[in-house]
N, C-alpha and C positions, 0 to 999 in steps of 0.2 A: 575514434571513439564514436560511440554509439550511445544514443539517450532514449528511452521509453518512457513515455508519459501517457498514462491511463487513466481516466475518468472512470469510475464507479458509482451506480446509483444504486443503494440499499434501502432495503426496506426497515423502514424504522423497527420494528420489532426483531429485525437480525443484525441490527447496525450495532451491537457491543460483540456478539458472538464473532463477524466478520473482522472486526479492526482486531481482535485480540489474536485471532486465526491468521490474519494477513501478517500483523508483526512478530510472529512467531516465522513465518514464511520469509520475510524480509532478512532477520537475522541469521537465518538457515541459508540464503542464497549469498551474502556477503561472506560467508564463513567457509562455505562450500564450491559456489560455482567459480570456476577461474574466470577471470577479468571481471568479474561483479564487483565493484567497488562502491558502490552506495546503492541504497535501496531506502528510500524515504515512503513514509503513509503519512499524508495530510490529509486532514480532514477539513473540507470548504469552510470557512466563516461562515459566508454568507446561506448555504445550504448544508444543515447537519447532515442530510442524509445523502451527501455527494461525499467522496473518498477520490483523492487524486493518488496514483503508485507512479511515483520518479524512481527509474533504476539508471 
């Protein structure tokens, strides 16, 4: 099993749009990509402009 953990630094003015878009991408990945068992979108509690993707 492989795990991908990726941090993203998002410009504040694009944060809401990015999170909405990446959540849809995460749902699609779990539903349609063979072997994708989980895809979490995690907003960093200490840095609101940082988002972590765990796939």
